[in-house]
C-alpha positions in Angstrom: -5.5 1.4 14.8 -8.2 2.3 12.3 -8.3 0.3 9.1 -10.1 0.5 5.8 -13.3 -1.6 6.2 -12.8 -3.2 2.7 -9.1 -3.8 2.1 -8.0 -3.6 5.8 -5.0 -1.3 5.2 -4.1 1.0 8.1 -5.6 4.5 8.0 -3.7 5.7 11.1 -0.2 5.3 12.5 3.2 4.5 11.0 2.0 2.2 8.3 -0.6 4.7 7.2 2.1 7.4 6.8 4.3 4.9 4.8 1.4 4.0 2.5 0.5 7.6 2.0 4.1 8.7 1.1 5.0 5.8 -1.1 1.8 4.5 -2.6 -0.5 7.5 -2.1 -3.0 5.4 -0.1 -4.8 7.4 2.6 -8.1 7.8 4.3 -10.8 8.8 1.9 -12.2 12.4 2.1 -15.6 10.9 1.2 -15.8 8.2 3.8 -13.5 8.1 6.8 -13.9 4.3 7.1 -12.4 3.7 3.6 -9.0 4.3 2.0 -9.0 6.5 -1.1 -8.6 3.6 -3.5 -11.6 1.6 -2.1 -13.7 4.8 -2.1 -12.8 5.4 -5.7 -13.9 1.9 -6.6 -17.3 2.4 -5.0 -16.6 0.1 -2.1 -20.0 0.8 -0.6 -21.2 -2.2 -2.6 -19.6 -4.4 0.1 -16.3 -6.0 0.7 -14.8 -8.3 -1.9 -12.9 -11.5 -1.1 -9.9 -10.5 -3.3 -7.3 -7.8 -2.6 -5.1 -6.5 -5.4 -1.7 -5.6 -4.0 -0.7 -2.1 -5.0 3.0 -3.1 -5.4 3.0 -6.4 -7.2 -0.6 -6.3 -8.6 -1.2 -9.9 -7.5 -4.7 -10.8 -6.3 -4.6 -12.2 -2.8 -7.2 -13.4 -0.4 -8.5 -10.4 1.6 -7.9 -12.3 4.8 -4.1 -12.3 4.2 -4.0 -8.7 2.8 -2.7 -7.3 6.1 0.3 -9.7 6.1 1.0 -8.8 2.5 1.4 -5.1 3.5 4.8 -6.2 4.8 5.9 -5.9 1.2 5.7 -2.1 1.5 8.2 -2.3 4.3 10.5 -4.4 2.1 10.2 -1.8 -0.7 11.2 1.0 1.6 14.1 -1.0 2.9 15.3 -1.6 -0.7 15.1 2.1 -1.4 17.0 3.0 1.8 19.7 0.4 1.0 20.3 1.9 -2.4 19.8 5.6 -1.3 20.6 6.0 2.5 19.9 9.8 2.2 16.3 9.2 1.2 13.5 9.9 3.7 10.0 8.4 3.6 8.3 11.7 3.4 10.1 12.6 0.2 8.1 10.1 -1.8 9.5 8.7 -5.1 8.9 9.2 -8.7 6.8 6.7 -10.7 9.9 5.5 -12.6 11.7 4.6 -9.4 8.6 3.0 -7.9 8.3 0.8 -11.0 11.9 -0.2 -10.7 11.5 -1.3 -7.0 8.2 -3.0 -7.8 9.9 -5.0 -10.4 12.6 -6.0 -7.9 9.9 -7.2 -5.6 8.0 -9.1 -8.3 11.3 -10.9 -9.3 11.8 -11.8 -5.6 8.5 -13.7 -5.7 7.5 -12.6 -2.2 
């Protein structure tokens, strides 16, 4: 599975589709080895040792960033639990995403 060379998020496969639909993270059009967020930050300067979670905004060690991606799966599960008719590909509005992000922050994952 291809991953962003800076933040290590998946750029292919199921996780990549989830991240694209929910968080609008996807492979950069400028550099296929980067996600769009890292490319926008000018990630060519080299990898950093800190990863900022797109859900909870906490800074975590880049080496544990992949494990932290599990939070996205939890967010999707929360949405599905409250709205069984919801499909991943439908996305969600910013207000709903903020609501579920707050639930995750309060859970102290």
